[in-house]
N, C-alpha and C positions, 0 to 999 in steps of 0.2 A: 485338382485333387477332389475326389468324391467325399461327400459327407457321410457320417454314420460309422458304426463299428467296423473294425478291420477283421472281417471273417477269414481273409486269406492267411493271416498269421496263425490263427487257431487251427485252421484246416491243415496247414503245412505241418504243424506240430503233431496233430492226430494222424496225418497221412503217412508218416514214416513207419515202415513195417515193424521195426523194433519197438517204437513207442506205442504203436497200435496194440501190439501184443502185451505190453506192460499195462496199458489202460484196461484192456479186456480182462487180464488176470485180476485186476483190482475190482472188477464188477462183482466178484464174489462177496464183497463187503468186508473181507478180512484185511488186516494190516499186515503187509509183507515186507521182508527185508530186501535190501539191494541185491543180495546174493540170490534170493529166491526169484526176484524179478529178472535178474540177468539170465537165469536158467529158463524162465518163461519166454524171454525175448530171443534166446539163442545167441547171446552176445557175451563178451567178457565183462567182468565186474567193472573195469575201468570205463568201458563204453557205456554200460548201463548207468553208471554214476553221472556221466555227461548228459544222457537222455533225461534222467530224473531231475537234474538241475534245471534243464530247460522247461520241463513240465511243471516243476514247482514255481518257477518264476512267472509262468503264465496262469498260476492258480488252478491248474488242471488236477494237481495232486497236492497233498499236504503231508508234512512230516510230523511224526509223533516220536518223541524221545523217551526212552525208558532205560535209566541207567546209562550205560555206555552204548546202548543199541539204538538204532533208528528204524522206525517202521513207517511205511508209506501207505496212504489211503487215497481214494479219490477226493478231489477238492470239495465237492458238494453233490447234492442230489441232482442239481441242474446238469452237471457233467455226466452223470449216469444216464439221464434222460436223453441227452444228445447222442451218447454212445449207443444206447438201445435203438434209437431211431436210425442211426447209421447202419447198425446191424440189419435192421429191417430192409433198408434200401439195398444193401449188398446182397441179402438173400433174395430179394425180389428181382434183382437183375442178374441172378445166377452166379454171383461172385462168392462161391463157397470154397473154403480151404481144404475140405476133405469130402469124400463121398459119404452119403448118409449111411448110418449104421445104428446099432442098438443104443449107443451113447447119444447119438443125435436124437433118436426118438424119445429117450428119457429127458433130454434137455427141453424138447418141445412140449412134453407133458407137464413138467413142473420144474422150475429152477428159481434161483434167487437172482433178483435184479438189484444189485447193490445192497438193499436192506428190506426188500419186499418181494412178494410172491409174483412170479411171472410164468409164462407158458399157458397151456390150455387150462390148467387149474386156476391161474390168476385171472384170465379173461372170463372164465365161468363164474368165479366169485363176484367179479365186477358186474357182469350182466345180471346176476341174481339180485344183487343189492339195488341196481337200477330198476329192475322189473317190479320190485316190491316197494318202490319209492322210499327206500332207506337212504339212497343217494339220489341227489337231484342236481341238474345243471341250472345255473343262473347265468346265462351268457357263457363266458369262458370259464367261469368259476364252478367248482364242484363242491357241494355242501352235503353234510350229514344232516338228515331231517330229524325231527323230534322222534318219529317212530324208529328211525335208524339208531338214534342214541339209546332208546329203550332196548332195541335188539342187541346192540353191542354190549350193553350192561348185563343183559340176561345171559349172554355168552360167557360173561365172567371177566370182561376187559374193562378196567377203570380208565376212562378217558383222561382223568385229572393227573394220572401218573405217567402219561406218555412223555418220552423225552423230547428234546429239541423244540421248545415252545416257539422258536422263531420260524420253524418250518410249517408250511400249511398243513392243516389237519388232513385234508383230502386233496389229492392231485391225480389227474389222468397221466398215464405213461403209455406211450405207444409200444405195444408188444411186437418184437421183431419177427417172431415165428407165426403168430396168429394175425398180425397186421390190424389188430383192434386194441382197445384200451384195456389196461389192467390198473389196479389201484396202488398208488404210491402215497407219499406224505406220511405224517405221523401215524395215521390210522392203518395204512398198508403195512408199515413197519411193525406196529403193535400187534396186528392180527397174525402176522407170520410168527412173531416171537411167542404169541399165545398158543398157536398151533403146536409149536415145539414143546412148550410147557405141558400141554395136554397129552403129548406123546403121539399126536396124529402124524407128524412128519419128523424127518431128520435130514440133516445135510450130509451128502455123500462126501467123504474126505477127499481133498484135492480136486474138487469139482464144484460147479455151480448147481449141480443137480439136487433136487429135493425129492426124497423118497417117502411115499405114503405107506404106512402100515395098512394091513387089511382092515383093521378096525378104524384107523384114521380115515381111510378113503370112504368107508361107510358113513362115518360121522360127518365128514365134509359134505358128502352127497345129500345127507338129510338136512344139514344146516344151510346149504346153498343150492336149493333146487332150481332147476330150469324148467319152466312150463312148456 
């Protein structure tokens, strides 16, 4: 018997088409009901419940109860990072479920990746922060520099109020469509929420797509220039 983690078990759970659809639906960052996820997976509620139980037992998802209702979310940011990387691998090898169209272009431009900005706008923001030394790599770790802290504060984001203190402040996340890094972690989550508060972006209902207003796109371009 080989030593180390059993990746086959996790891979088998993610690899089932219905479960893959359930997990992909939860990449929106929203908490969804079993009925909603059954519809996303194209299976009956009874079958979806069986899939959800398996995913919960493996900590790939978690359950939130509110009154008599149950809502499901991804188990952690780590799960989201794995799914995003698998999407990149699938796209890179031509494993696409639909032909490219307007919706696909919008997803590639800007979308939510669990709780942070992804797509071309996500990688642009990351590249701009790196180029200006607001973010810096120290080995495998990503840090917000002193000048980066000043920049974020000037933007109006209070680092002390960011939720989930056990989550790293900054993390790389491999973008499936651009095949480059975008910003995850508490800072990535906080920046996306701040853009929504400023009115730069809004989430398209029933989708992972992020839509920029004309003024929001202009402000974003000015805030995150690429030389």
